[in-house]
C-alpha positions as CSV (number, residue, x, y, z in Angstrom):
1,X,0.0,0.1,0.0
2,X,1.3,3.3,-1.0
3,X,2.0,6.4,1.4
4,X,-1.0,8.2,0.0
5,X,-3.2,5.1,0.4
6,X,-2.2,5.0,4.1
7,X,-3.0,8.6,4.4
8,X,-6.4,8.1,2.8
9,X,-7.2,5.1,5.0
10,X,-6.6,7.4,7.9
11,X,-8.8,10.1,6.5
12,X,-11.6,7.6,5.9
13,X,-11.2,6.1,9.3
14,X,-11.8,9.4,10.8
15,X,-14.8,10.1,8.7
16,X,-16.2,6.6,9.5
17,X,-16.0,7.6,13.2
18,X,-17.5,11.1,12.6
19,X,-20.1,10.5,9.7
20,X,-20.6,6.7,9.3
21,X,-19.2,4.2,6.9
22,X,-21.5,4.8,4.1
23,X,-20.6,8.4,3.6
24,X,-16.9,7.8,3.8
25,X,-17.2,5.1,1.1
26,X,-18.6,7.8,-1.3
27,X,-15.5,9.8,-1.4
28,X,-13.8,8.3,-4.4
29,X,-12.8,11.5,-6.3
30,X,-9.8,12.3,-8.4
31,X,-6.8,13.9,-6.6
32,X,-6.0,16.1,-9.6
33,X,-9.4,17.6,-10.6
34,X,-8.8,20.4,-13.1
35,X,-9.6,24.0,-12.3
36,X,-9.9,26.9,-14.8
37,X,-8.7,26.3,-18.2
38,X,-8.3,22.7,-19.2
39,X,-6.3,21.3,-22.2
40,X,-7.5,18.5,-24.5
41,X,-4.8,17.2,-26.8
42,X,-5.7,16.0,-30.3
43,X,-2.9,14.3,-32.4
44,X,-2.8,12.2,-35.5
45,X,-2.4,8.4,-34.6
46,X,-0.3,7.6,-37.7
47,X,1.5,4.3,-37.9
48,X,3.3,4.6,-34.5
49,X,0.4,4.5,-32.0
50,X,2.6,4.5,-29.0
51,X,4.5,7.6,-30.1
52,X,1.1,9.4,-30.7
53,X,-0.2,8.4,-27.3
54,X,2.9,9.9,-25.8
55,X,2.6,13.1,-27.8
56,X,-1.2,13.5,-26.8
57,X,-0.4,12.7,-23.1
58,X,2.4,15.0,-22.9
59,X,0.5,17.9,-24.7
60,X,-2.4,17.3,-22.2
61,X,-0.2,17.8,-19.2
62,X,1.4,14.4,-18.7
63,X,1.2,12.0,-15.9
64,X,4.1,12.9,-13.7
65,X,2.0,14.9,-11.4
66,X,-1.0,12.5,-11.6
67,X,0.8,9.4,-10.7
68,X,3.0,9.3,-7.6
69,X,5.9,6.8,-7.0
70,X,4.4,3.4,-5.7
71,X,0.8,4.1,-7.0
72,X,-1.5,1.4,-8.2
73,X,-2.9,2.5,-11.6
74,X,-6.0,1.1,-13.0
75,X,-6.4,1.5,-16.9
76,X,-10.0,1.0,-18.2
77,X,-10.3,0.3,-21.9
78,X,-13.8,0.0,-23.6
79,X,-14.3,-3.7,-24.5
80,X,-18.1,-3.7,-24.8
81,X,-18.0,-7.2,-26.2
82,X,-15.7,-9.7,-27.8
83,X,-14.8,-7.8,-31.0
84,X,-11.6,-7.3,-32.9
85,X,-10.1,-3.8,-32.5
86,X,-9.9,-3.3,-36.2
87,X,-13.7,-2.8,-36.5
88,X,-13.5,0.3,-34.2
89,X,-16.0,-1.1,-31.6
90,X,-13.4,-1.8,-28.9
91,X,-10.2,0.0,-27.7
92,X,-7.1,-1.1,-29.7
93,X,-4.7,-2.8,-27.4
94,X,-1.8,-0.8,-28.8
95,X,-3.3,2.4,-27.2
96,X,-3.9,0.7,-23.9
97,X,-0.5,-0.7,-23.9
98,X,1.0,2.8,-24.5
99,X,-0.9,4.1,-21.5
100,X,0.4,1.2,-19.3
101,X,4.0,1.9,-20.3
102,X,3.5,5.6,-19.5
103,X,2.0,4.9,-16.1
104,X,5.0,2.8,-15.3
105,X,7.4,5.4,-16.4
106,X,5.6,7.8,-14.1
107,X,6.4,5.8,-11.1
108,X,3.4,3.3,-10.8
109,X,4.2,0.2,-8.8
110,X,1.5,-1.7,-10.3
111,X,-0.7,-1.1,-13.5
112,X,-3.9,-3.2,-14.0
113,X,-6.0,-3.5,-17.1
114,X,-9.7,-3.9,-15.9
115,X,-12.9,-4.3,-17.8
116,X,-16.4,-5.3,-17.3
117,X,-17.8,-6.2,-20.8
118,X,-21.6,-5.9,-21.3
119,X,-22.2,-8.9,-23.5
120,X,-21.2,-11.3,-26.1
121,X,-21.5,-11.0,-29.8
122,X,-25.0,-12.1,-31.2
123,X,-24.7,-15.8,-31.9
124,X,-21.9,-16.7,-29.6
125,X,-22.6,-20.1,-28.2
126,X,-20.7,-19.4,-24.9
127,X,-23.1,-17.0,-23.3
128,X,-21.8,-17.4,-19.6
129,X,-20.6,-14.9,-17.0
130,X,-17.2,-14.5,-18.5
131,X,-17.9,-12.3,-21.6
132,X,-14.9,-10.0,-20.5
133,X,-12.5,-12.9,-20.8
134,X,-13.7,-13.5,-24.4
135,X,-13.4,-9.8,-24.9
136,X,-9.8,-9.7,-23.9
137,X,-8.9,-12.5,-26.0
138,X,-10.8,-11.5,-29.3
139,X,-9.6,-7.8,-29.1
140,X,-5.9,-8.9,-29.0
141,X,-5.1,-8.5,-25.3
142,X,-4.9,-12.2,-24.1
143,X,-4.4,-14.8,-26.9
144,X,-3.3,-17.4,-24.4
145,X,-6.1,-16.9,-21.9
146,X,-3.8,-16.5,-19.0
147,X,-5.5,-13.1,-17.9
148,X,-2.3,-11.1,-18.4
149,X,-1.6,-8.8,-21.3
150,X,0.3,-10.5,-24.0
151,X,2.8,-7.6,-24.4
152,X,3.2,-5.6,-21.2
153,X,2.3,-8.5,-18.8
154,X,-0.1,-6.2,-17.0
155,X,-2.8,-8.3,-15.1
156,X,-6.2,-8.4,-16.7
157,X,-9.0,-8.1,-14.3
158,X,-12.7,-8.9,-15.0
159,X,-14.5,-6.5,-12.8
160,X,-17.8,-8.2,-13.6
161,X,-17.0,-10.8,-11.1
162,X,-18.5,-9.9,-7.8
163,X,-18.1,-13.4,-6.4
164,X,-21.0,-15.1,-8.3
165,X,-24.4,-14.1,-9.9
166,X,-26.3,-11.8,-7.5
167,X,-23.4,-12.3,-4.9
168,X,-21.6,-9.3,-3.4
169,X,-18.4,-10.9,-2.0
170,X,-16.8,-8.3,0.3
171,X,-13.4,-9.4,-0.9
172,X,-14.4,-8.3,-4.5
173,X,-16.8,-5.4,-4.2
174,X,-17.9,-2.7,-1.9
175,X,-20.9,-0.5,-1.6
176,X,-20.3,3.1,-2.5
177,X,-22.6,5.9,-1.5
178,X,-23.2,8.8,-3.9
179,X,-25.0,11.4,-1.9
180,X,-25.7,13.5,-5.1
181,X,-26.5,10.6,-7.3
182,X,-29.1,11.3,-10.0
183,X,-30.6,7.9,-10.3
184,X,-29.4,6.0,-7.2
185,X,-27.3,7.0,-4.2
186,X,-25.7,3.6,-3.7
187,X,-23.7,1.5,-6.2
188,X,-21.6,-1.6,-6.0
189,X,-18.1,-1.1,-7.3
190,X,-15.1,-3.6,-7.5
191,X,-12.5,-3.3,-4.8
192,X,-9.8,-3.2,-7.4
193,X,-11.3,0.1,-8.7
194,X,-11.7,1.6,-5.3
195,X,-8.3,0.6,-4.1
196,X,-6.6,2.0,-7.2
197,X,-4.8,5.3,-6.6
198,X,-5.3,6.4,-10.2
199,X,-8.0,5.5,-12.8
200,X,-7.3,6.2,-16.5
201,X,-10.2,5.8,-18.9
202,X,-9.2,4.6,-22.3
203,X,-12.5,4.7,-24.5
204,X,-12.8,4.3,-28.3
205,X,-14.3,7.0,-30.4
206,X,-17.8,6.1,-31.4
207,X,-21.4,7.1,-31.3
208,X,-24.1,5.4,-29.3
209,X,-27.8,4.6,-30.2
210,X,-28.9,5.3,-26.7
211,X,-26.6,7.9,-25.3
212,X,-25.7,9.6,-28.4
213,X,-21.8,9.2,-28.0
214,X,-19.7,7.0,-25.8
215,X,-16.4,8.2,-24.7
216,X,-14.6,8.6,-21.3
217,X,-17.7,9.0,-19.1
218,X,-19.9,6.3,-20.7
219,X,-16.7,4.0,-20.4
220,X,-17.0,3.9,-16.7
221,X,-20.4,2.1,-16.9
222,X,-18.2,-0.9,-17.5
223,X,-16.9,-0.8,-13.9
224,X,-20.4,-1.8,-12.6
225,X,-20.3,-5.6,-12.2
226,X,-22.6,-7.7,-14.5
227,X,-22.9,-10.2,-11.6
228,X,-25.0,-7.6,-9.6
229,X,-26.4,-5.4,-12.5
230,X,-27.5,-8.0,-15.1
231,X,-31.1,-8.0,-16.6
232,X,-33.8,-10.4,-15.5
233,X,-33.0,-14.0,-16.7
234,X,-29.4,-13.2,-17.8
235,X,-25.9,-13.6,-16.3
236,X,-24.4,-10.9,-18.4
237,X,-25.3,-7.3,-19.3
238,X,-26.0,-4.4,-17.2
239,X,-29.8,-3.9,-17.9
240,X,-30.6,-3.6,-14.3
241,X,-29.4,0.0,-14.8
242,X,-32.2,1.6,-16.8
243,X,-31.2,2.2,-20.4
244,X,-34.1,4.6,-21.2
245,X,-32.9,7.8,-22.9
246,X,-33.1,10.0,-19.8
247,X,-32.1,7.5,-17.1
248,X,-29.1,6.0,-18.7
249,X,-27.6,9.4,-18.9
250,X,-28.1,9.7,-15.2
251,X,-26.5,6.3,-14.3
252,X,-23.5,7.4,-16.4
253,X,-23.2,10.6,-14.3
254,X,-23.6,8.5,-11.1
255,X,-20.8,6.1,-12.2
256,X,-18.5,9.1,-12.6
257,X,-19.5,10.5,-9.3
258,X,-18.7,7.2,-7.6
259,X,-15.2,7.0,-9.2
260,X,-14.1,9.8,-11.5
261,X,-11.3,9.2,-14.0
262,X,-8.0,11.0,-13.4
263,X,-7.0,11.0,-16.9
264,X,-8.5,10.1,-20.3
265,X,-6.9,8.8,-23.5
266,X,-9.3,8.3,-26.4
267,X,-8.5,5.7,-29.2
268,X,-9.9,7.7,-32.1
269,X,-8.0,5.8,-34.9
270,X,-11.0,4.5,-36.6
271,X,-14.4,6.1,-35.5
272,X,-17.5,3.8,-35.4
273,X,-20.6,5.6,-37.0
274,X,-23.2,3.0,-36.0
275,X,-22.1,2.3,-32.4
276,X,-21.9,1.1,-29.9
277,X,-21.7,-2.4,-31.4
278,X,-22.1,-1.8,-35.1
279,X,-19.8,-2.7,-38.0
280,X,-19.2,0.6,-40.0
281,X,-16.1,2.8,-39.6
282,X,-16.1,6.4,-41.1
283,X,-14.2,6.5,-44.3
284,X,-11.6,7.5,-44.2
285,X,-10.9,6.5,-40.7
286,X,-10.4,9.5,-38.2
287,X,-6.7,8.6,-37.4
288,X,-6.7,10.4,-34.1
289,X,-5.6,10.1,-30.4
290,X,-7.3,12.5,-27.9
291,X,-6.2,12.9,-24.2
292,X,-6.9,15.1,-21.2
293,X,-7.4,15.3,-17.4
294,X,-11.1,16.6,-17.3
295,X,-13.3,13.6,-18.6
296,X,-16.2,16.0,-19.4
297,X,-13.9,18.2,-21.4
298,X,-12.3,15.4,-23.3
299,X,-15.9,14.1,-24.1
300,X,-17.0,17.5,-25.2
301,X,-14.1,17.7,-27.6
302,X,-14.7,14.2,-28.8
303,X,-18.4,14.8,-29.3
304,X,-17.4,17.8,-31.5
305,X,-14.8,15.8,-33.4
306,X,-17.8,13.6,-34.4
307,X,-19.7,16.6,-35.6
308,X,-22.2,16.5,-32.8
309,X,-23.3,19.4,-30.4
310,X,-22.3,18.6,-26.8
311,X,-25.4,20.5,-25.7
312,X,-27.6,17.7,-27.2
313,X,-25.8,15.0,-25.2
314,X,-27.7,15.0,-21.8
315,X,-25.0,13.1,-19.8
316,X,-22.3,15.7,-20.6
317,X,-24.6,18.5,-19.4
318,X,-25.6,16.6,-16.3
319,X,-21.9,15.8,-15.6
320,X,-21.0,19.5,-15.8
321,X,-23.9,20.5,-13.5
322,X,-22.8,17.7,-11.1
323,X,-19.2,18.9,-10.9
324,X,-17.6,16.1,-12.8
325,X,-15.9,18.4,-15.2
326,X,-16.7,21.2,-17.8
327,X,-18.5,21.5,-21.1
328,X,-18.0,25.1,-21.4
329,X,-15.8,25.3,-24.6
330,X,-14.6,28.8,-23.4
331,X,-12.5,27.0,-20.9
332,X,-11.4,24.0,-23.3
333,X,-8.2,24.7,-25.0
334,X,-7.5,22.2,-27.7
335,X,-3.9,21.7,-28.3
336,X,-2.1,19.8,-31.0
337,X,-4.5,19.7,-34.1
338,X,-7.2,22.4,-34.3
339,X,-10.5,20.7,-33.7
340,X,-12.2,22.2,-36.6
341,X,-9.5,20.7,-38.7
342,X,-10.2,17.2,-37.6
343,X,-13.9,17.3,-37.3
344,X,-16.0,14.9,-39.4
345,X,-19.8,14.6,-39.6
346,X,-21.0,11.3,-38.1
347,X,-24.7,10.5,-38.8
348,X,-27.1,12.9,-37.2
349,X,-29.5,12.9,-35.7
350,X,-28.4,9.7,-33.9
351,X,-29.6,7.7,-30.9
352,X,-32.5,8.0,-28.6
353,X,-31.2,11.3,-27.2
354,X,-30.6,12.0,-30.1
355,X,-27.1,13.5,-31.0
356,X,-27.6,16.5,-33.2
357,X,-25.3,18.1,-35.7
358,X,-23.0,20.8,-34.2
359,X,-22.8,24.2,-35.8
360,X,-20.0,24.3,-38.6
361,X,-20.0,28.2,-39.2
362,X,-16.9,30.0,-38.1
363,X,-17.0,33.2,-36.1
364,X,-15.6,36.5,-37.4
365,X,-12.7,38.4,-35.7
366,X,-10.8,41.6,-36.3
367,X,-8.2,43.8,-34.2
368,X,-9.8,47.2,-34.2
369,X,-7.7,49.3,-31.9
370,X,-5.5,50.9,-31.3
371,X,-5.1,52.2,-34.8
372,X,-2.0,52.9,-36.9
373,X,1.0,50.8,-37.7
374,X,3.2,52.1,-34.9
375,X,2.5,51.5,-31.2
376,X,4.5,52.5,-28.1
377,X,4.1,52.4,-24.3
378,X,1.1,50.7,-22.8
379,X,-1.8,50.1,-25.1
380,X,-5.2,48.5,-25.0
381,X,-5.7,46.0,-27.8
382,X,-9.4,45.8,-28.8
383,X,-10.7,42.7,-30.7
384,X,-14.1,42.4,-32.1
385,X,-15.7,38.9,-32.6
386,X,-19.0,37.7,-33.5
387,X,-20.7,34.3,-34.3
388,X,-24.0,33.1,-35.4
389,X,-24.3,31.2,-32.1
390,X,-22.0,32.5,-29.5
391,X,-18.3,33.4,-29.1
392,X,-16.7,31.2,-26.6
393,X,-13.3,32.7,-26.3
394,X,-10.9,35.1,-27.9
395,X,-7.1,34.7,-27.6
396,X,-4.4,37.2,-28.5
397,X,-0.9,36.2,-29.7
398,X,2.3,38.2,-30.2
399,X,4.8,36.6,-32.4
400,X,3.2,33.2,-31.8
401,X,3.1,33.5,-28.1
402,X,-0.3,33.9,-26.2
403,X,-0.4,37.2,-24.3
404,X,-4.1,37.2,-23.3
405,X,-7.4,35.7,-23.6
406,X,-11.0,36.9,-22.9
407,X,-14.2,34.8,-22.4
408,X,-16.7,37.7,-22.8
409,X,-17.2,41.0,-24.6
410,X,-15.5,43.5,-24.7
411,X,-12.5,41.5,-25.7
412,X,-9.7,43.9,-24.6
413,X,-6.1,43.2,-23.8
414,X,-3.6,45.4,-22.0
415,X,-0.3,45.3,-23.7
416,X,2.9,47.0,-22.7
417,X,4.9,47.4,-25.8
418,X,8.0,48.4,-23.8
419,X,8.3,44.8,-22.6
420,X,9.2,43.7,-26.1
421,X,12.1,44.6,-28.6
422,X,11.5,47.6,-30.8
423,X,10.7,46.9,-34.4
424,X,8.2,44.8,-36.4
425,X,5.9,42.3,-34.7
426,X,2.9,40.3,-35.6
427,X,-0.3,40.2,-33.6
428,X,-2.8,37.5,-34.0
429,X,-6.4,37.3,-32.7
430,X,-8.1,33.9,-32.6
431,X,-11.9,33.6,-31.9
432,X,-13.7,30.4,-30.9
433,X,-17.3,29.7,-31.0
434,X,-19.4,27.3,-28.8
435,X,-18.4,24.5,-31.2
436,X,-14.8,25.4,-31.3
437,X,-15.0,26.4,-34.8
438,X,-12.2,29.1,-35.1
439,X,-11.2,32.2,-37.1
440,X,-8.2,34.4,-36.8
441,X,-7.0,37.8,-37.8
442,X,-3.3,38.9,-38.1
443,X,-1.8,42.4,-38.0
444,X,1.7,43.4,-38.4
445,X,2.7,46.4,-36.1
446,X,5.8,48.1,-35.3
447,X,6.7,48.8,-31.6
448,X,8.6,52.0,-31.1
449,X,11.1,52.6,-28.4
450,X,9.6,54.6,-25.5
451,X,11.0,58.0,-24.9
452,X,14.7,57.7,-24.1
453,X,15.6,57.3,-20.5
454,X,16.5,60.9,-19.7
455,X,13.1,62.0,-20.8
456,X,11.3,60.3,-17.9
457,X,12.8,62.8,-15.5
458,X,11.0,65.7,-17.4
459,X,7.5,66.1,-16.0
460,X,4.6,66.6,-18.3
461,X,3.1,70.0,-17.3
462,X,0.4,72.4,-18.1
463,X,1.0,75.9,-19.1
464,X,2.0,77.9,-15.9
465,X,4.2,80.9,-16.4
466,X,4.4,81.5,-12.6
467,X,6.0,78.1,-11.9
468,X,9.5,78.2,-10.4
469,X,12.4,77.4,-12.8
470,X,13.8,74.1,-11.9
471,X,17.6,73.4,-11.7
472,X,18.4,70.5,-14.1
473,X,21.5,68.9,-15.3
474,X,22.6,68.7,-18.8
475,X,20.3,66.5,-20.8
476,X,21.0,64.2,-23.7
477,X,17.7,64.5,-25.7
478,X,18.7,62.2,-28.5
479,X,21.9,60.3,-29.4
480,X,20.4,57.6,-31.6
481,X,22.2,54.7,-29.9
482,X,19.1,52.8,-28.7
483,X,17.5,52.1,-32.0
484,X,17.9,48.5,-33.2
485,X,17.0,49.2,-36.8
486,X,15.5,51.7,-39.1
487,X,12.0,50.6,-38.4
488,X,12.5,51.5,-34.7
489,X,13.9,54.8,-35.8
490,X,10.9,55.6,-38.0
491,X,8.5,54.7,-35.3
492,X,9.7,57.6,-33.3
493,X,10.4,60.1,-36.1
494,X,8.0,61.0,-38.8
495,X,8.9,62.5,-42.2
496,X,7.0,65.5,-43.4
497,X,7.2,65.5,-47.3
498,X,4.5,68.1,-47.8
499,X,1.9,65.4,-48.6
500,X,4.2,63.4,-50.9
501,X,5.3,66.5,-53.0
502,X,8.9,65.8,-52.1
503,X,10.9,62.9,-51.1
504,X,12.4,62.1,-47.7
505,X,13.7,59.0,-45.8
506,X,15.4,58.7,-42.4
507,X,17.8,55.8,-41.5
508,X,20.5,55.1,-39.1
509,X,24.0,56.4,-39.8
510,X,27.3,54.9,-38.8
511,X,30.9,56.3,-38.5
512,X,32.2,58.4,-40.0
513,X,28.8,60.1,-40.4
514,X,28.1,60.5,-36.8
515,X,28.9,63.1,-34.2
516,X,29.7,60.6,-31.4
517,X,29.2,57.0,-30.4
518,X,28.2,54.3,-32.9
519,X,25.0,55.5,-34.5
520,X,23.4,58.8,-35.8
521,X,20.8,59.7,-38.3
522,X,20.8,60.0,-42.1
523,X,18.3,62.1,-43.7
524,X,17.9,61.5,-47.6
525,X,15.8,64.1,-49.2
526,X,14.7,65.4,-52.5
527,X,13.1,68.8,-53.3
528,X,10.9,68.3,-56.3
529,X,8.6,71.3,-56.0
530,X,9.3,75.1,-56.0
531,X,8.1,77.5,-53.3
532,X,5.9,77.4,-51.3
533,X,6.3,73.5,-51.3
534,X,10.2,73.6,-51.5
535,X,10.9,71.9,-48.2
536,X,11.0,68.5,-46.6
537,X,12.0,67.3,-43.0
538,X,11.5,65.0,-40.2
539,X,10.1,65.6,-36.7
540,X,9.6,64.1,-33.4
541,X,6.5,64.8,-31.2
542,X,5.9,63.8,-27.5
543,X,4.0,64.7,-24.4
544,X,4.6,68.2,-23.3
545,X,8.0,68.5,-21.3
546,X,9.5,71.2,-19.2
547,X,12.6,72.5,-20.7
548,X,13.0,75.6,-18.3
549,X,16.4,75.8,-16.7
550,X,18.0,74.8,-20.0
551,X,19.6,77.6,-21.9
552,X,21.0,76.0,-25.1
553,X,19.9,73.5,-27.8
554,X,23.0,71.5,-29.1
555,X,23.1,69.4,-32.3
556,X,25.7,68.0,-34.5
557,X,25.1,68.3,-38.2
558,X,27.2,67.1,-41.2
559,X,26.3,69.1,-44.4
560,X,26.1,68.0,-48.0
561,X,27.4,71.2,-49.2
562,X,24.3,72.3,-51.1
563,X,23.2,75.8,-51.0
564,X,20.0,74.9,-49.3
565,X,18.9,75.9,-45.9
566,X,18.5,74.0,-42.8
567,X,15.7,74.8,-40.2
568,X,16.3,73.6,-36.8
569,X,13.1,74.2,-34.8
570,X,11.1,73.2,-31.7
571,X,7.4,73.8,-30.7
572,X,5.4,74.5,-27.7
573,X,2.0,72.8,-26.7
574,X,0.4,76.2,-27.5
575,X,1.1,75.7,-31.1
576,X,3.9,78.3,-31.3
577,X,6.9,77.0,-33.2
578,X,10.4,78.4,-33.1
579,X,13.0,78.0,-35.8
580,X,16.8,78.7,-36.5
581,X,17.8,78.7,-40.3
582,X,21.4,78.2,-41.6
583,X,22.8,77.8,-45.0
584,X,24.2,74.2,-45.2
585,X,27.0,75.3,-47.8
586,X,28.6,77.4,-45.1
587,X,29.9,74.4,-43.0
588,X,31.0,70.7,-43.3
589,X,30.4,69.4,-40.0
590,X,29.4,71.6,-37.0
591,X,28.4,71.3,-33.3
592,X,25.6,73.8,-33.2
593,X,25.2,75.4,-29.8
594,X,21.9,77.5,-30.1
595,X,20.8,79.7,-27.3
596,X,17.0,79.2,-26.6
597,X,16.1,82.9,-26.9
598,X,14.2,85.1,-29.3
599,X,17.4,86.5,-30.9
600,X,18.5,83.0,-32.2
601,X,15.2,81.4,-32.8
602,X,12.5,83.2,-34.7
603,X,8.9,82.6,-34.6
604,X,7.5,80.6,-37.5
605,X,4.9,82.8,-39.1
606,X,2.9,79.7,-40.2
607,X,2.4,78.6,-36.7
608,X,0.1,79.6,-34.0
609,X,0.6,82.8,-32.0
610,X,0.3,82.9,-28.3
611,X,2.5,85.8,-27.0
612,X,5.7,85.9,-29.2
613,X,7.9,84.7,-26.5
614,X,9.6,81.4,-26.0
615,X,7.9,79.5,-23.3
616,X,9.9,76.4,-22.4
617,X,7.5,75.0,-19.8
618,X,5.6,73.0,-22.3
619,X,7.7,71.9,-25.3
620,X,6.2,69.0,-27.2
621,X,8.1,68.9,-30.5
622,X,11.3,69.4,-32.4
623,X,12.3,68.8,-36.1
624,X,14.8,69.5,-38.9
625,X,13.8,70.7,-42.4
626,X,15.6,71.4,-45.6
627,X,14.4,73.9,-48.1
628,X,15.4,75.8,-51.1
629,X,16.5,75.0,-54.7
630,X,15.4,71.8,-56.4
631,X,17.6,68.7,-56.1
632,X,18.5,65.8,-53.7
633,X,21.0,65.5,-50.9
634,X,21.8,64.0,-47.6
635,X,22.3,65.4,-44.2
636,X,23.4,63.8,-40.9
637,X,22.4,64.6,-37.4
638,X,23.5,63.4,-34.0
639,X,24.0,64.3,-30.4
640,X,20.8,66.4,-29.7
641,X,21.3,67.9,-26.2
642,X,20.1,70.6,-23.9
643,X,22.6,72.4,-21.7
644,X,22.1,75.1,-19.1
């Protein structure tokens, strides 16, 4: 007995003293019940079934924190009757054996394969109590009849055996109380099931003429012994459990309340379309393996894979209402292959419930805000999504990594662009509807560098001429060293080409065309039109900053020797712009040191007029413009600084 079993015995013992034996016996619940988002893996089965099972289990979270060292693990395939696995009626032994191997690798001390088959095939002459043994043999688990799996050696247990027909041998079965049972509040379960630390349900993908579908939840009906639940005049079958359309669903939920599965692996290689004991497999076969920790979520995904609406399968809805798991596809994340990609439409309507066709229409989705191709700082990404039924979830991805999800409108996501490298990025919004049909929208965007570090020490201010003048150190406004590429530079600086009348482009410059450090700015321009459209430039705008206390604007410029003029200008939040003009033919390279006064800088007569005085308490713009005779050239700028 494992350490955890000993602890459980102690807990149950205490409950027996406090509450009575029957209540204590009802506490067979999984240790690792999922909360929040749950993952269901869907992968192609291919030719290597074990590899596919390994991949699906890993994508669904793995078994390492489900199985503890020394655990006893019970694996429950679906062997409804003695049928070969190739027909899609029963779980392929290759899938079950892969699960056995994974359980052993996760630390299980013992792995048991257990089943309680319902019946024999029609016409089988040997119609006795031991249909499970026949099922193990015909399905390919036990060719020699020694009740050990032929490949893994795992013991094969017939859980139909309660000690004899209508016999409840305490060495084989115990009564379990299900206080919230829908049909009954007491069920007999085999000791081997109740004593196992972990239960893994390994159903086969097929529909069901009574329940609509049969997957991980329905599979657990096989744990209820035929010896105690057979129909009148029979020694096999489970028809003492009502199979009417509504009552069978409730029995299925009760079985899962009595002992829930800790993990589910679905054999979806084939896909029976006239189940549960028919003869037709969908063409071509499904070629899938599904896996997950939440049995209701896995069954919901499996139902959709068959093209059925989970809302039309009563036991799934009842299971969710009873706390067995979730059918809310907003909380079910399919990993591996997209569900809509693998979905096939099994016959519908089907069964007594009956199973109904799921919606196949995809939702619509678009990123609507913020606008523009360049973002910086903290932004709110707004996604609009609609569906003819209902949107279940919207996910947002940045460069392939999920950065957010929303389950209800408005679909809004906070994104701090400063946490990512500047330059080009791809945003992708994916919307899922209630049937897990999906649609996506991608948008390229450039993340700009936030204002350079020194700027954060300049507080944004309102106009207030009476404010005291702060004493500030020399400030590097721009040295161009922090831009990783031209795209990042262009995200901060905008070219003003007079509505396309002239040509202009900025890019990073490198030695010897810099004033210091490793990078500067190159401005390639072309004047194509005469006055008054004979200028082109670039500019940087920002939240109003307080420049008071600084007396000089410095900038390094390398001339192209043309007889054009260069305007160095800055603007106030009031709209007033101040400019300094120089003929670029008068110098080669020069460190300009321009006093911030009305003698050096002249008011630009095309700008707003406030008072005709330079007010440095709310500066929100600076720029460089070239004007004059027609032609092209290149200027270089670097080391923009403010000094006292």
